[in-house]
C-alpha positions in Angstrom: 56.1 -25.9 115.2 59.6 -26.5 114.0 61.3 -25.1 111.0 61.2 -27.2 107.8 64.4 -29.0 107.1 66.4 -28.7 103.9 65.0 -31.9 102.4 61.4 -30.8 103.1 62.1 -27.5 101.3 63.6 -29.3 98.4 60.7 -31.7 98.2 58.2 -28.8 98.2 60.0 -27.0 95.4 60.3 -30.2 93.4 56.6 -30.8 93.8 55.8 -27.3 92.7 58.0 -27.7 89.6 56.4 -31.0 88.7 52.9 -29.6 89.1 53.7 -26.5 87.1 55.2 -28.7 84.3 52.2 -31.0 84.2 49.8 -28.0 84.1 51.8 -26.3 81.4 52.0 -29.4 79.3 48.3 -30.2 79.5 47.3 -26.7 78.8 49.7 -26.4 75.9 48.6 -29.7 74.4 44.9 -28.9 74.8 45.3 -25.5 73.2 47.3 -26.8 70.3 44.7 -29.5 69.6 41.9 -26.9 69.7 44.0 -24.8 67.2 44.0 -27.8 64.9 47.6 -29.1 65.3 48.2 -32.8 64.9 49.1 -34.9 67.9 52.8 -34.6 67.2 52.6 -30.8 66.9 50.6 -30.6 70.1 53.2 -32.6 72.0 55.9 -30.2 70.6 53.7 -27.3 71.9 53.4 -29.0 75.3 57.2 -29.4 75.6 57.6 -25.8 74.6 55.2 -24.7 77.3 57.3 -26.5 79.8 60.5 -24.9 78.5 58.9 -21.5 78.7 57.8 -21.8 82.4 58.8 -18.8 84.5 60.7 -20.5 87.2 61.0 -17.3 89.3 57.2 -17.7 89.9 57.9 -21.0 91.6 60.5 -19.6 94.0 58.1 -17.4 95.9 57.0 -18.8 99.2 
């Protein structure tokens, strides 16, 4: 099997970042709604969850 090329590595990282952002946003939104925040507050919480992602965790193979 050949080594992955640079574009494949970039795509894999981009997909990991996208997946982590979606997961963080959904989790943050759901938790905020369960805590009683309005929809606007829940969206702000979801955005904050994305901003607080630990990107180092995504860089491990």
